[in-house]
LUMNU-783268 format. One record per residue: residue in one letter; z, x, y of N, C-alpha, C in turn. Coordinates in steps of 0.2 Angstrom, whole numbers, padded with zeros to 4 digits, always signed. Atoms other than C-alpha are relative to their C-alpha. Example, Ala and Ser with C-alpha at 12.3 -4.5 7.8 and 13.67 -1.06 7.14 Angstrom:
<pts>
A+0000+0004-0006+0039+0062-0022+0000+0004+0006;S-0001-0004-0006+0036+0068-0005+0003-0004+0005;
</pts>
This chain:
<pts>
M+0000+0004-0006+0000+0000+0000+0000+0004+0006;T+0000-0004-0007-0004+0006+0018+0002-0005+0005;S-0002+0005-0005+0002-0001+0034-0006-0003+0003;A+0005+0004-0004-0008-0014+0043+0000+0000+0008;L-0001-0001-0007-0003-0008+0060-0006+0002+0003;T+0007-0001-0004-0017-0008+0073+0002+0003+0007;H-0001-0003-0007-0009-0005+0090+0007-0002+0003;L-0006+0002-0004+0006-0007+0102-0002-0005+0006;E+0001+0005-0005+0008-0021+0114+0006-0001+0004;C-0005+0001-0004+0019-0023+0129+0003-0007-0001;S-0003+0006+0001+0032-0037+0127+0000-0004+0006;A+0000+0004-0006+0030-0042+0145-0007-0002+0003;C+0006+0001-0003+0013-0039+0151-0006+0000-0004;A+0005+0000+0005+0003-0038+0135-0005+0006+0000;T+0004-0006+0000-0005-0021+0139+0001+0004-0006;T+0000-0003+0007-0010-0012+0123+0000+0008+0001;Y-0001-0007+0001-0006+0006+0118-0002+0003-0007;D+0002-0003+0006-0012+0018+0105+0006+0001-0004;C-0006+0000+0005+0000+0017+0090+0000+0007-0004;E+0000-0007+0003-0005+0035+0084+0003+0006+0004;R-0004-0005-0003+0005+0044+0096+0007-0002+0002;L-0007+0002-0002+0023+0044+0102+0000-0003+0006;Q+0000+0004-0006+0026+0031+0114+0007-0003+0002;N-0006+0003-0002+0041+0025+0124-0001-0007+0003;L+0001+0007-0004+0041+0010+0137-0007-0001+0003;C+0006+0001-0004+0026+0002+0145+0001+0002+0007;T-0001-0002-0007+0022+0008+0162+0003-0005+0005;C-0003+0005-0004+0029-0009+0168+0008+0000-0001;G-0007-0001+0001+0046-0003+0161+0003-0005-0006;H-0003+0005+0006+0047-0016+0146-0002+0003-0006;P+0001-0003+0006+0048-0012+0128-0007-0002-0003;L+0006+0002+0003+0032-0011+0117+0002-0002-0007;L-0001+0003+0007+0030-0020+0100-0006+0002-0004;A+0005-0002+0005+0020-0015+0085-0004-0007-0002;R+0005+0006+0002+0005-0027+0081-0004+0002-0007;Y+0003-0002+0006-0003-0028+0064-0007-0005-0001;D+0006+0004+0003-0020-0034+0056+0003-0005-0006;L-0003+0004+0005-0011-0048+0047-0005-0003-0006;S+0005+0002+0005-0028-0053+0038+0000+0005-0006;A+0000-0005+0006-0026-0037+0028+0006+0000-0004;V-0006+0000+0003-0009-0041+0022+0000-0005-0006;R+0000+0004+0006-0007-0047+0004+0007-0001-0003;R-0006+0002+0002+0008-0056-0003+0001+0003-0007;E-0001-0003+0007+0005-0049-0021+0002+0008+0001;N-0002-0007-0001+0008-0031-0013+0007+0001+0001;V-0007-0001-0001+0026-0035-0010+0004+0000-0006;G-0003+0000+0006+0036-0029-0024+0004+0006-0001;G-0004-0005+0001+0049-0017-0030+0007-0001+0004;N-0007+0001-0004+0066-0014-0020-0001+0004+0006;G-0001-0003-0006+0071-0009-0003-0005-0002+0005;I+0004+0003-0006+0063-0011+0014-0007+0003-0001;W+0007-0002+0001+0047-0001+0009-0004-0004-0004;R+0004+0004+0004+0041-0014-0002-0004-0005+0005;W+0003+0003-0005+0036-0022+0014-0005+0004+0004;A+0003-0005-0003+0025-0007+0018-0006-0002+0005;E+0005+0002-0004+0010-0017+0025+0002-0003+0006;L-0003+0003-0006+0021-0025+0038+0004+0005+0003;L-0004-0005-0003+0029-0009+0043-0005+0006+0002;P+0004-0004-0004+0022+0005+0054-0002+0007-0003;V+0001-0007+0002+0022+0021+0043-0006+0000-0005;R+0006+0000+0004+0005+0025+0035+0001+0004-0007;D+0000-0004+0006+0008+0039+0023+0007-0001-0004;P-0006+0000+0004+0021+0036+0009+0004+0006+0000;A-0004-0006+0000+0026+0054+0010+0005+0000+0006;H-0005-0001-0006+0034+0051+0027+0005-0006+0000;R-0005+0006+0001+0044+0035+0021+0007+0003-0003;V-0006-0002+0003+0062+0041+0020+0005-0006-0001;T-0004+0005+0002+0075+0031+0012+0007+0002-0003;L-0007-0001+0003+0094+0031+0007+0002-0006-0004;G-0002+0006+0004+0093+0014-0002+0002-0006+0004;E-0002+0005-0005+0094+0003+0013-0004-0007-0002;G+0003+0007+0001+0090-0016+0012+0002-0003-0006;D-0002+0004+0006+0091-0029-0001+0007-0002+0000;T-0007+0002-0001+0108-0035+0006+0001-0007-0002;P-0001+0007+0003+0115-0051-0001+0001-0005+0006;L-0001+0006-0004+0115-0068+0007+0005-0004-0003;L-0006+0003+0003+0132-0075+0003+0002-0006+0003;P-0002+0006-0002+0137-0093+0004+0008+0000+0001;L-0008+0001-0001+0155-0097+0012+0001-0007-0003;S-0002+0006+0003+0165-0111+0006-0002-0006+0004;D+0002+0006-0005+0159-0122+0021-0007+0000+0000;G+0007+0001+0000+0141-0119+0017-0004+0005+0004;I+0003-0005-0004+0137-0106+0030-0002+0006-0004;L+0002-0006+0004+0127-0091+0023+0000+0006+0004;V-0001-0007-0004+0131-0073+0028-0004+0005-0003;K+0004-0006+0002+0119-0059+0027+0004+0006+0001;D-0005-0005-0001+0130-0045+0024-0003+0007+0000;E+0003-0007-0002+0123-0029+0032+0005+0006-0001;G-0005-0006+0000+0139-0019+0030-0001+0004-0007;L+0001-0004+0007+0133-0014+0012-0006+0005+0001;N+0005-0005-0001+0119-0003+0019+0003+0007+0000;P-0002-0007-0001+0120+0016+0019+0002+0001+0007;T-0003-0001-0006+0130+0022+0034+0004-0006+0003;G-0005+0006-0001+0139+0005+0034-0002-0005+0005;S+0002+0006-0004+0128-0006+0045-0008-0001+0000;F+0007+0002-0001+0111-0014+0049-0004+0006+0003;K+0003-0005-0003+0107+0001+0059-0004+0005-0004;A+0004-0004+0005+0101+0010+0043-0007-0002+0000;R+0007+0002+0000+0086-0001+0043-0005+0003+0006;G+0004-0003-0005+0080+0004+0060-0001+0007+0000;A+0000-0007+0000+0084+0022+0058-0005+0002-0005;A+0005-0002+0005+0074+0023+0042-0007-0001+0002;V+0007+0001-0002+0058+0016+0049-0001+0004+0007;G+0001-0004-0006+0061+0024+0066-0001+0007-0001;A+0001-0007+0002+0064+0041+0059-0006+0002-0004;S+0006-0001+0004+0050+0040+0047-0006+0000+0004;R+0006+0000-0004+0037+0035+0060+0000+0006+0005;A-0001-0006-0004+0044+0048+0072-0003+0006-0003;R+0002-0006+0004+0041+0062+0059-0007-0001-0001;E+0007+0000+0001+0024+0055+0055-0004+0001+0006;L+0003-0001-0006+0019+0056+0073+0001+0007+0003;G-0001-0007-0002+0025+0074+0075+0006+0001+0004;A-0006-0001-0003+0042+0072+0082+0004+0005-0004;T-0004-0005+0004+0054+0086+0078+0008-0001+0002;H-0007+0000-0003+0070+0082+0089+0000-0007+0003;V-0001+0007-0003+0076+0064+0093+0007+0000+0003;A-0006+0000-0004+0090+0059+0105+0001-0008+0001;L-0002+0007-0002+0099+0042+0108+0007+0000+0002;P-0007+0002-0001+0115+0035+0115+0002-0005-0005;T-0003+0004+0006+0126+0025+0103+0007-0002+0001;N-0007+0002+0000+0141+0014+0102+0003+0002-0007;G-0003-0002+0006+0143+0022+0085-0004-0001-0006;N+0004+0001+0006+0133+0014+0071-0007+0003+0000;A+0007-0003+0000+0116+0019+0077+0000+0008+0000;G+0000-0007+0001+0121+0037+0079+0001+0002-0007;A-0001-0002+0007+0128+0038+0062-0006-0001-0004;A+0006+0001+0004+0112+0030+0055-0006+0005+0002;W+0005-0005-0002+0100+0041+0065+0001+0007-0002;S-0002-0006+0002+0109+0056+0061-0002+0001-0008;A+0001-0001+0007+0108+0053+0042-0007+0000-0002;Y+0007+0001+0001+0090+0047+0042-0004+0005+0003;G+0003-0005-0003+0085+0060+0054+0000+0007-0004;R-0001-0005+0004+0092+0073+0043-0004+0000-0006;R+0004+0002+0006+0083+0065+0028-0007+0002+0002;A+0007-0001-0002+0067+0066+0038-0002+0007+0003;G+0001-0007-0003+0069+0084+0044+0000+0001+0007;L+0000+0000-0007+0072+0080+0062+0007+0002+0002;A-0006-0001-0004+0085+0087+0074+0002-0006+0003;V-0002+0006-0003+0096+0073+0081+0006+0002+0005;T-0006-0001-0005+0107+0073+0097+0002-0008+0002;V-0003+0006-0002+0118+0058+0100+0005+0001+0006;A-0005+0001-0005+0128+0053+0115+0004-0006-0001;V-0004+0006+0002+0143+0042+0112+0006-0001+0004;P-0006+0001-0005+0157+0034+0123+0006+0002-0004;A-0006-0002+0003+0174+0041+0120+0004-0005-0004;G-0003+0005+0003+0180+0024+0115-0003-0003-0007;A+0003+0002+0006+0168+0022+0101+0004+0001-0007;P-0003-0001+0006+0174+0021+0083+0000+0007-0003;A+0000-0007+0003+0179+0038+0076-0003+0001-0006;V+0004+0000+0007+0172+0034+0059-0007+0002+0001;T+0008-0001+0000+0154+0033+0065-0001+0007+0004;R+0001-0007-0003+0156+0049+0076+0001+0005-0005;G+0000-0005+0005+0162+0058+0061-0006+0000-0005;E+0006+0000+0004+0148+0052+0051-0006+0004+0003;A+0005-0004-0003+0136+0059+0063+0001+0007+0000;L-0001-0008+0000+0144+0076+0064-0001+0002-0007;A+0000-0002+0007+0145+0076+0045-0007+0001-0003;T+0007-0001+0002+0126+0074+0043-0004+0004+0005;G+0004-0005-0004+0122+0087+0056-0002-0001+0007;A+0003+0001-0007+0119+0079+0073+0004+0004+0005;E-0004-0002-0006+0124+0086+0089+0003-0006+0004;V-0004+0006-0002+0137+0074+0096+0003+0002+0007;A-0003-0001-0007+0141+0073+0115+0004-0006+0001;V-0005+0006-0001+0156+0062+0119+0000-0001+0008;V+0000+0002-0007+0155+0053+0136+0006-0004+0002;D-0006+0004-0003+0169+0047+0147-0003-0005+0003;G+0003+0006-0003+0161+0030+0150-0002-0004-0005;L+0003+0005+0004+0151+0017+0142-0007+0001-0003;I+0006-0001+0003+0135+0015+0132-0006+0002+0006;G+0005-0002-0005+0125+0015+0149+0001+0007+0003;D-0001-0007-0002+0133+0031+0154-0003+0005-0005;A+0003-0005+0005+0128+0039+0137-0007+0000+0000;G+0008+0001-0001+0110+0032+0140-0002+0005+0005;A+0002-0004-0006+0109+0041+0157+0000+0007-0002;L+0000-0007+0002+0115+0057+0149-0006+0002-0005;V+0005-0001+0005+0102+0056+0135-0007+0000+0004;G+0006+0000-0004+0088+0052+0148-0001+0006+0004;R+0001-0006-0004+0092+0067+0158-0001+0006-0005;A+0001-0005+0005+0093+0078+0142-0007+0000-0002;V+0007+0000+0003+0076+0072+0136-0005+0003+0005;Q+0004-0003-0005+0068+0076+0153+0001+0008+0001;R-0001-0007-0001+0075+0094+0153-0002+0004-0006;N+0001-0004+0006+0071+0098+0135-0007-0002-0003;A+0007+0001+0002+0052+0099+0130+0001-0001-0008;G+0000+0001+0007+0049+0091+0113+0005-0005-0003;W-0005+0005+0002+0064+0079+0113-0003-0007+0001;F+0003+0007+0000+0059+0061+0109+0006-0005+0001;D-0005+0005-0001+0070+0047+0116-0001-0006-0005;V+0000+0006+0005+0074+0034+0102+0005-0005+0002;S-0005+0005-0003+0086+0023+0113-0002-0007-0002;T+0001+0007+0002+0087+0005+0109-0006-0003+0004;L+0006+0003-0003+0070-0003+0112-0004+0005+0005;K+0004-0005-0004+0064+0013+0121-0006+0003-0004;E+0005-0001+0004+0053+0016+0106-0001-0006-0004;P+0002+0006+0003+0044+0003+0096+0001-0001-0007;Y+0000+0000+0007+0048+0006+0078+0007-0002-0003;R-0006+0002+0002+0067+0003+0077+0000-0007-0002;V+0000+0007+0001+0064-0015+0079-0004-0002-0007;E+0003+0002+0006+0052-0015+0064+0004+0001-0006;G-0005+0000+0005+0066-0009+0053+0004-0005+0000;K-0004+0006+0000+0077-0022+0059-0004-0007-0002;K+0004+0006+0002+0063-0035+0056+0001-0001-0008;T-0001+0001+0007+0066-0032+0037+0006-0005-0002;M-0006+0005+0001+0082-0043+0039-0003-0006-0001;G+0003+0006+0000+0071-0057+0043-0005-0001-0006;L+0005+0001+0006+0058-0054+0029+0004-0001-0006;E-0004+0001+0005+0072-0053+0017+0004-0007+0000;I-0003+0007+0000+0081-0069+0023-0005-0005-0002;A+0005+0004+0002+0064-0078+0021-0001+0000-0007;E+0001-0001+0007+0062-0072+0004+0006-0003-0004;Q-0006+0003+0003+0080-0076-0001+0001-0007+0000;L+0000+0008-0001+0078-0094+0005-0006-0003-0003;G+0006+0003+0003+0062-0097-0005-0005-0001+0004;W+0005+0000-0005+0051-0094+0010+0000-0007+0004;R-0001+0006-0005+0058-0109+0019+0005+0002+0005;A-0004-0003-0005+0065-0104+0036+0007-0004+0000;P-0006+0003-0002+0083-0107+0040+0000-0004+0006;D+0000+0004-0006+0087-0120+0053+0003+0004+0006;V-0004-0004-0006+0099-0108+0063+0001+0007-0003;V-0002-0007+0001+0101-0089+0064+0005+0002+0005;V-0005-0002-0005+0117-0083+0073+0001+0007-0001;Y+0001-0008+0000+0116-0065+0078+0005+0002+0005;P-0004-0003-0005+0130-0055+0086-0004+0005+0004;T+0005-0003-0004+0121-0048+0101+0003+0005+0005;G-0001-0005-0005+0123-0032+0110-0007+0002+0003;G+0007-0001-0002+0106-0024+0113-0005-0005-0003;G+0004+0005+0003+0099-0038+0102-0006+0002-0004;V+0006-0002+0003+0086-0028+0093-0001-0004-0007;G+0001+0004+0006+0090-0037+0077-0002-0007+0000;M+0003+0007-0001+0087-0054+0084-0007+0000+0002;I+0007-0001-0001+0071-0048+0091-0004+0001-0006;G+0003-0002+0006+0066-0041+0074+0000-0006-0005;I+0000+0006+0005+0071-0057+0064-0005-0005+0003;A+0005+0005-0003+0061-0068+0076-0007+0002-0001;K+0007-0003+0001+0046-0056+0075-0002-0001-0007;A+0002+0001+0007+0047-0057+0056-0002-0007-0002;F+0002+0007+0002+0047-0076+0055-0007-0002+0003;A+0006+0002-0004+0033-0077+0068-0006+0003-0005;E+0006-0003+0004+0022-0065+0057-0001-0003-0007;L+0000+0004+0006+0027-0074+0041-0004-0006+0001;R+0004+0006-0001+0021-0090+0048-0007+0001+0001;E+0007-0001-0001+0005-0083+0054-0004+0002-0007;L+0003-0002+0007+0002-0076+0036+0000-0007-0004;G+0000+0006+0005+0006-0094+0029+0005+0001-0005;W-0005-0001+0005+0021-0088+0019+0006-0004+0001;L-0007+0003-0001+0035-0096+0028-0001-0007+0003;T+0000+0007-0001+0037-0115+0029+0007-0002+0003;G-0007+0002-0003+0051-0126+0036+0000-0001+0007;P-0001+0001-0008+0059-0129+0053-0001+0006+0004;E+0000-0006-0005+0057-0118+0068+0007+0002+0001;T-0007-0002+0000+0073-0108+0067+0002+0000+0007;R-0004+0000-0007+0085-0110+0082+0004+0006-0001;F-0004-0006+0000+0092-0093+0087+0006-0001+0004;V-0006+0000-0004+0110-0091+0093+0002+0007+0002;A-0003-0006-0002+0116-0076+0103+0008-0001+0000;A-0008+0001+0000+0135-0074+0099+0002+0007+0003;Q-0002-0006-0004+0143-0062+0112+0008+0000+0000;A-0007+0000-0002+0161-0056+0115+0001-0002+0007;A-0002+0003-0007+0169-0065+0130+0001+0006+0005;G-0001-0006-0005+0173-0047+0137-0007+0003+0002;C+0007-0003-0001+0154-0043+0137-0005-0004-0002;A+0004+0005+0002+0143-0057+0138-0006-0001+0005;P+0005+0001-0005+0128-0054+0149-0006-0005-0002;V+0005+0005+0003+0116-0064+0138+0002-0007+0001;V-0003+0007-0001+0127-0079+0138+0000-0002+0008;R+0000+0002-0007+0129-0079+0157-0007-0001+0003;A+0007+0001-0002+0110-0077+0160-0003-0006-0003;F+0003+0006+0003+0106-0091+0148+0003-0006+0003;E-0003+0006-0003+0119-0103+0155-0003-0001+0008;A+0003+0001-0007+0112-0099+0173-0007-0001+0001;G+0007+0001+0000+0094-0102+0168-0004+0006+0003;A+0003-0006-0003+0090-0084+0173-0005+0003-0005;E+0005-0002+0005+0075-0075+0165+0002+0007-0002;T-0002-0007+0002+0084-0058+0164+0007+0000+0001;T-0008+0000+0000+0102-0052+0162+0002+0005+0006;E-0003-0005-0005+0113-0043+0175+0005+0004-0004;A-0005-0004+0003+0125-0029+0171+0007-0003+0000;W-0007+0003+0000+0142-0035+0165+0005+0005+0002;P-0005-0004-0003+0156-0028+0175+0006+0001-0005;D-0006-0001+0003+0170-0019+0166+0000-0003-0007;P+0000+0003+0006+0165-0023+0148+0005+0002-0005;H-0006-0002+0004+0179-0023+0135+0000-0005-0006;T-0001+0004+0006+0180-0030+0117+0001+0004-0006;V-0001-0003+0006+0186-0026+0100-0006+0001-0004;A+0006+0000+0003+0169-0030+0094-0005+0006+0003;Y+0003-0006-0004+0163-0012+0100-0007+0000-0001;G+0007-0001+0001+0146-0013+0092-0004-0004+0005;I+0003+0005-0004+0141-0027+0104+0002+0001+0008;T-0002-0001-0007+0148-0019+0120-0006+0003+0004;V+0006-0002-0004+0131-0018+0129+0000-0004+0006;A-0001+0003-0006+0133-0022+0147-0007-0002+0003;A+0006+0001-0003+0115-0021+0152-0006+0001-0005;P+0005-0001+0005+0103-0024+0137-0007+0000+0003;L+0007-0001-0002+0085-0018+0140-0004-0006-0002;G+0004+0005+0003+0079-0032+0129+0002-0007+0003;G-0002+0007-0002+0087-0046+0139-0005-0005+0001;P+0005+0005-0001+0071-0055+0145-0003-0002-0007;Q+0002+0002+0007+0065-0055+0126+0005-0004-0003;L-0005+0004+0003+0081-0062+0120+0001-0007+0003;L-0001+0007-0003+0082-0076+0133-0006-0004-0002;R+0006+0003+0002+0064-0080+0129+0000-0003-0008;I-0001+0002+0007+0068-0081+0110+0005-0006+0000;L-0005+0005+0000+0084-0092+0113-0003-0007+0003;R+0002+0006-0003+0075-0104+0125-0006-0003-0004;G+0006+0002+0004+0058-0104+0115+0002-0004-0007;S-0001+0003+0006+0067-0109+0099+0005-0006+0000;G-0005+0005-0001+0079-0122+0106+0007+0002-0002;G-0007-0003+0002+0094-0110+0103+0005+0000+0006;T-0005+0000-0005+0109-0106+0113+0004+0007+0000;A-0004-0006-0001+0121-0093+0118+0008-0001+0000;V-0007+0002+0001+0140-0093+0114+0004+0007+0001;A-0005-0006-0001+0154-0081+0121+0007-0002-0004;V-0006+0001+0004+0169-0079+0109+0005+0006+0002;T-0005-0005-0001+0186-0071+0113+0002+0004-0006;D-0002-0004+0006+0193-0057+0103+0005-0003-0004;A-0005+0003+0004+0208-0067+0098-0004-0005-0005;D+0004+0005+0004+0196-0081+0091-0004+0004-0006;A+0004-0004+0005+0185-0068+0082+0004+0003-0005;L-0004-0003+0005+0199-0059+0073+0004-0006-0004;A-0003+0006+0004+0207-0076+0068-0005-0003-0005;T+0005+0003+0004+0191-0082+0061-0001+0005-0006;R+0001-0005+0005+0189-0065+0052+0006-0001-0005;A-0005+0001+0005+0206-0067+0044+0000-0006-0004;A+0000+0007+0004+0203-0085+0039-0006+0001-0005;C+0006-0001+0004+0186-0080+0031+0002+0005-0006;A-0002-0005+0005+0194-0065+0021+0005-0004-0005;A-0005+0004+0004+0208-0077+0015-0003-0005-0004;E+0003+0006+0004+0197-0091+0010-0006+0002-0004;D+0006-0002+0004+0181-0082+0004+0000+0007-0003;G+0000-0007+0002+0186-0064+0001-0005+0004+0003;L+0005-0004-0004+0173-0058+0013+0003+0002+0006;L-0002-0003-0006+0179-0046+0026-0005+0002+0005;L+0006-0001-0005+0168-0046+0041+0002+0005+0005;S-0001-0005-0006+0166-0033+0055+0002-0005+0006;P-0001+0004-0006+0172-0039+0072-0006-0003+0003;E+0007+0003-0003+0154-0042+0077-0002-0006-0004;G+0002+0006+0004+0151-0053+0062+0005-0006+0001;A-0005+0005-0001+0167-0062+0065-0002-0004+0007;V+0002+0003-0006+0161-0066+0083-0006-0005-0002;A+0005+0005+0002+0145-0074+0075+0002-0006-0004;L-0002+0006+0005+0154-0084+0062+0004-0005+0005;H-0003+0005-0004+0166-0091+0075-0004-0004+0005;A+0005+0003-0005+0152-0095+0087-0003-0006-0004;V+0004+0006+0004+0143-0106+0073+0005-0005-0002;R-0005+0005+0002+0159-0114+0068+0002-0005+0006;R-0001+0004-0006+0162-0119+0086-0006-0005+0001;L+0006+0004-0001+0144-0126+0087+0000-0005-0005;R+0000+0005+0005+0146-0135+0071+0005-0006+0002;A-0005+0004-0002+0162-0143+0077-0002-0005+0006;A+0003+0004-0006+0153-0149+0093-0006-0004-0002;G+0006+0004+0002+0139-0157+0083-0007+0004+0002;W+0006-0003-0001+0126-0144+0088-0004+0002-0006;T+0003+0000+0007+0122-0141+0070+0001-0006-0004;A-0001+0006+0003+0119-0155+0059+0002+0001-0008;P-0002-0001+0007+0126-0158+0041-0006+0002-0004;G+0005-0002+0004+0115-0150+0028-0005+0005+0003;E+0005-0005-0003+0106-0138+0040+0002+0007-0003;R-0002-0007+0003+0105-0120+0033+0001+0005+0006;V-0002-0005-0006+0114-0108+0045+0001+0007-0003;V-0001-0007+0002+0113-0089+0043+0003+0003+0005;V-0004-0004-0005+0126-0078+0051-0001+0007-0002;L+0000-0007+0001+0123-0059+0052+0006+0003+0001;N-0005-0005-0001+0137-0048+0048-0003+0007+0000;T+0004-0006-0001+0130-0032+0055+0003+0006-0002;G-0003-0007+0002+0142-0019+0049+0006-0001-0005;S-0006+0000+0004+0157-0015+0038+0006+0000+0004;A-0006+0000-0003+0174-0019+0043+0004+0007+0000;L-0004-0006+0001+0180-0002+0037-0002+0005+0006;I+0002-0004-0005+0171+0006+0052+0005+0000+0005;Q-0005+0001-0005+0185+0000+0063+0007-0001-0004;P-0007+0001+0004+0201+0002+0052+0005-0002+0004;E-0006+0002-0004+0212+0000+0067+0000-0007+0002;T+0000+0007-0001+0207-0018+0068+0003-0004-0006;L-0002+0003+0006+0213-0022+0051+0008+0000+0000;P-0007+0001+0000+0231-0028+0047+0003+0006-0005;A-0003-0006+0004+0243-0015+0039+0007-0003-0002;P-0007+0002+0002+0259-0018+0029+0005+0003+0005;E-0006-0001-0005+0275-0018+0040+0004+0006-0002;G-0005-0005+0002+0285-0006+0029+0001-0001-0007;P-0002+0001+0008+0292-0004+0011+0003-0006-0001;G-0003+0007+0002+0297-0019+0002+0000+0000-0008;D+0000+0001+0007+0301-0025-0016-0005-0005-0002;L+0004+0005+0003+0289-0034-0027+0004-0005-0004;A-0003+0005+0004+0294-0051-0035+0000+0002-0007;
</pts>
């Protein structure tokens, strides 16, 4: 199987770009998206395991450049209340970021990159370090000092250069931007600043469609920081519908954000077309602490175009919902996944979802990445 990739297209102005060279943003400042000759894609060619079984719908042409650590094929688990959880915490490096790094690093190598750099709240840095090492790339990450120590340790263990920033993800991004300008040969793989990370995240949508028997879910609830996963899942569903593989309802998308960092919710409720930077962001769901998402306009278009919505959840509500899910169903969510689960349960209580609708919640990472958020025994005691 070979990729059906044909070109890159601006998500805002539709300007096209050559897909056979390294590209960052459109000249208008918006992200580029990969486009495919879908008439060349054959369903019978989807087989085997892992994300690379979707090779025709992914951008890497030469199988020799496709790196893997066994990512993908994560389960779609039903909870006792009927909600389905796509558990991405079972991926290598502990999060859904493994998918984006696998495809992004593979395509970067294929196009001649030797050194990649990115800011990270933790999970992306761990993933790009591991997959970059697998692909033979040098990797530099800039991470806020408050990011989970586990992910910083992952990046260091797999050989990345790690710069700790006294600030937030935006400050880390500015540091990376300056470093890329200073160092010839460095390629910026920040969120949505290159077009192929989203293609790896797209495989979540491809898997969800397949796991549901090629009938679309009614609702997808996504814990939203940069929002690449939501963009990827929506792109997957659109491509599958064009191929004629996906039937059923037009999926409504929900952006679930922490109340302490909710720029997408605020913009959605205000009727705005883009997001504004959230002042003083703070939440236990560190992976979605993105004050100014580059993909804000795309996310808002997806939400409104699908008839979806956006919900802000307090840390207290998210952690209480996580505790209840663990006690009732034995599934321990990341704080980000708990934000999404609480959001949909609130929407269900309000009647926004109907009985019998199929609702998919994304649990984007392992709870073990932030052990400090887990309960601990109070002290020694006797057993009954």
